[in-house]
N, C-alpha and C positions, 0 to 999 in steps of 0.2 A: 635726419641724422647726418652730420658732416662726414663726408667720405675722405679717406686717407689714400694718398698715392705715394708709392716708394719709387724714386728715381735712382738709377744706377749708371755710372759712367766712369771711364778711365780718367786718371788724374791729370790730363793735359787739357789745355784750352780748347782744342779741337773737339774733344768729347764733352767737356763740361759746359762750354758756352751754349750749345743748343739745349742742354738740360737746364741751365740757368734760365734761359728764355721761357721754357715750358713751365718751370717752377713759378716764375713771376705771373704768367697767365693763369695758371691753376689757382694761385693765391687770390688773384682778382675775382675768380669765379667761386671763391669760398671753400676751396679744398685745403686740407692739411697736407703738407708736402715734407717728406724726409728724403735724405740722400745717402746712398751707400757708394763709397768710392775707395781709393787707396791713399796712402800717406802723401803722395805728390800733390794732392789737392789743397794742401794747407795754405798755399799762397792765394788761393781763390776763395777760401772758406768764409772770410768775413763778408764777401759780397754775395754769397749764395743764399737765396731766400728760402731756406728750409728751417723747419722747427728744430731738426737735429741732423747732424752729419755723422754717419757711422763709417769708421775705417775698417775695411774688410781685407783680409789677407788675399793676395793674388800674385801671380808671376807670369810674365810674358815668356812665351816659348822662344828661347834664344839659341837653340841648336838641336841637333838630332842625336847627340850622344846619349847613351843610357843615363849618365849622371844628370845631364840637362833635362831630359824627359822626366826623370824621377823627381827632380827638384820642383819642376813646374807642377807635376801631378800632386805632390804633397802639399804645396802651397794652395792650389786650387781646392783640394779636399778640405784643408783647414778653413779656407774662406767659405766653402759651401756649408760647413757646420755652423760657422758664425752667422752666415746669412740666413740659414734655416731658422736659427733662434730668433733673429730679428723679425723675420716674416711671421713666425708663429706668435710673437709678442705683439707686433704692430697690427697684424691682420689687415694689410692694405687691400683696397678694392682692386687695384691694378698695380703691377710692377712694370716700369718702363725703362728699357735699357738703351744706352746710346753708344755702345761699342767700346772696344778695348777689353783686355783680359780681366780687369776688375769687374766688368759687367757679368762675367760668367757665373761666379758663385750666387749672386742674388737672383739672376734669371733662372738658373738651374734649381735654386731653392723654391722659386715660384712654381716650377713644374712639379717638384716633389710634393708640394703642399696643395696643389690644385688651384693656385691663385692665378687669375687671368693676367696675361702679360702682353706687352707690345715691344717689339724690337724695332728700333729706328736705325736705318742704314743711310748714313749721310753721303757716302761716296757713290760714284758711278759703278763701282765694282764691290761686291759684298766681301767684307773682310773675313779672315779665318775664324775669329772668335764668333762673329755673327753667324757664319755658316753652321757652326756647331750648335748654335742656340735656335736657329730659325725653325726647325721642325717642331720644337716644343712651345713656340710662341703662339698666342691666340691670333695676333695680327702683326703684320710687318709694314712699317711706315717707310716710304722711300722718298729721297730728295728728287731723283730723276728716275726715269724708267730703267730698270735693271734687265740685262740680257743674260741668257744662259741659265736661268733658274728653272727648276723642275716645276711642272704644272701645279703640283700640290702646294708649292710655296707661292707661286704666282697668284693662286686663288686667295691667299691671305694678304696680298699686297694692296696698299692704298698710297697713292702718290700725294704726299702732303707738302713736300718741300722741306728745306732744312731751316729750323727755327733760328732766328738771329736775336741777339740781346736787345733789350729796350733801348740801350744807348745807341745801337745801330739804327733802329727805326727813328729815333729822335733826330739824327742828322741826315736821314735819307732824302729829305726834301731840299737839302742845301745844293744850290746850283754849282756846276763845275766852275772852279776859280778862274777869273779872267786871266788871260795870258797875253801880254803884249811885249814888244821889244825891250821895254824899260823895266818890267816887273821881274822879281826873283822867280826862279823855277823851283817849286817845292817837290822834292824827291823823297819818297818814303821807302825804307828798306827794312824788311823783317822776315823772320822765318823759323821761329822756335829755336831750340838749343842747337840742333845739328845744322839747320839753315843759317843761323846766326854765325856759326864758325866759318862756314863756306863763304858767306857774303863778306865777312871780315877779311878773308884772304883775297877775294877777287875784286871787291869794290875799290879799295885804294889804288891799286895799279891801273884799274880801268879808268878812274877819274883823272889820274895823272896823264893819261893819253888823250883826254879831251882837249880841244882847242882852248886857249886861255880865255877867250871871250865867253864861251859856254860855261867853263868851270867857275868863272867869277859870278855867273848868274845863279849858281846852285845855292839852295837853302836845303840842306840835307838833314833828315831825321833817320837814324839807323839804330836798330836793335843789335846789341853785341853781348856776347857772353861776358860775365864779370872779369874773367882773366884776360880778355882781349881789349877791354876799354882803353887802357893806357896806350897800348901799341897802335890801335886804330886811330885814337885821338891825336897822337903825335904825327902820324902820317898825314892826316887832314890838315893839321896846323902847319906842317911844313909846306904844304901846297896851297895854303891859305883858302881852304874850303870852309864855308860857314856850316858847321856841323853840330848837331845835338845828338849825343850818344847816351843810351841807357840800356840796362839789361832787361828791363820790363817797363812797358808803357801801360798804365792803368786807363788812359784815355785814348786807346788805339782807334776806336770808331771816329773820334773827332780828328785824329791825325790822318786817317784815310780820307775823310771829307775835305781836309785842307790841302791835300796833295794834288799835283798835276799828273804825277806818274808814280806807280807803286812797283817795286821789285820785291817779289816774295816767293815762298813756296806755294803750292797749290792744294793745301789741305781743304777738306770740304767746307769747314767754317770760314776759312779765308776767302774762298771763291764765292761763297754765299754772301758774305759781307761786302765784298767788292761789287757784286751784282746789285745788291739792295741799295748801296750808297751810290753806285754808278761811277767808278773810277777805272781808268785804263791801267793795265798791268803787264809787265814782263814777268812771266811765271816760270819758275825753275822747279819742276817736279822733283820730289825726293827720290833719288835713284835706287835706294836700298829697299823700297817697298816690294815685297814678294808679289803682290797682286797688281802692282803698278796703278793703284787707285788714284794717286795724285796726277798721273799723266792723263787718265780718263777725265778727271775734274777739269784740268787745264784745257783739254781739247773741247770740252763742252762750251766753255766761255770763248775760246778761240773761234769756234764754228760760227758764232754770231758777230764776230769782229770786235769783241771786247777785250781781247788779250793776245799777247804774243808769247807762246810757249817756246822755251829753248831747253834742250836736254843739258843736264849739268856737264856731261862728258864733252859737249860741244862748246861750252861757254868759257872761252878764253878772255882775258882782260881786253884784248883787241876787239873781239866780237862784241863784248858788252859795251865798250866805249863807242863803237860804231852805231850800235842800236840806240844808245842813249842820245848820241848826237843827232841821229836821224829824227828821233821823236821830239827832241827839244826844238828842232828847227821846223817842225810841222804841227803847229797848234791846231789846225783844222782836223788833222788826223786824230789827234788826242781827244778832241771834243767829240768827234763822231764815235770813237771807241767808247767814250764814257756813256754816250747815249745808247749805244748797242748793249753795253754791260747792264745798264739799269733796266733795259727791256727784258733781261733774263731774271731779274730780281723777284723774290717771292716774300715781300714783307708780311703777307698774310699766313705764312707757313705755320707760325706758332699757334694761330687760331685754329687752323685746320687740324693740327696735331692734337690740340686740346679737345676739339670736337670728337676726334677718334677715341681719345681717352674716355670721354664721357659715354660714348657709344658702347665701348667694351665694358665699362663699369656698370652700365645699365643692364647689360645682358650679353655676356660673352658667348652663350650658346647659340645666339641668333646672328652672330657677326659673319658678314661676308665681305670680302675685299672687292676692289674694282679691277683686279688683275694687272695693275700698273706698278 
């Protein structure tokens, strides 16, 4: 009999892309896959390989006031009732959660109904939603070794890596682009909605401070929020920078592979894709994260020489211009960093996670983690 797997993830690329990778792999193995997420996932829905996508109520904890806490609790309660109905109708063999508050209702519903579940933690630090869910999960899949976990949780952990999409694996074998004095320098800049706003503010004045000879070599691809496109485009046109700006790139893996240098946030999916493809990056961790998970992710890639993290509070246009100029003038450094990054890549992560799903589906009562 065909087994059914319910995946659940927050409605951002960082949560959905690993879920998408697992859905594709489980589909190849003959499983039926459905997805529970929130309304933000609409722009990814066409590409998600699931039989059905369920939109479930949820709310991120945005403050500690009684009103904020009550609003979050009410939304999560409503979502849990919805998710419990989905789980009872679908009767999945396993529920797999990929983080974010929209993961909470389906994972909690799995616990209420006695359905085996796997919690995937993509970051180097376990997020708040995942911490609340970890005790009730059958297994915990990790991207890298987590520190500070209770021994009871460590006993459930299996280090699988962070799954990357098929489109990432397809370009993973592309060699680092040749870089000589006459060739254009391909610079890619992206970072989600909040990252895109910050980069839209800091990149134009930084590039204006570059020496003319370096600025003329640039071939820039940058993600901008829709409301910033005209402003940033005019700034680049005025300084004659060859720039392509969009609010969303559907072919981001290929854009990464084509680049000589990436400037981005350091979310778990971004860092995993940079490592699998093997491209050097200036990483600017999101400073608002309570757990500083993006800083931990960036430091992991920096430790092997594949990236250069800079705290947002320290990133002035002058500092960014100096760093870009240094790296543009050091092709050997960039190539070595690319090789170091790809050494950290785990293109087999999706297969390892799918193996874990099959193991839990076959017999949750006998599951034992490897403590990593």
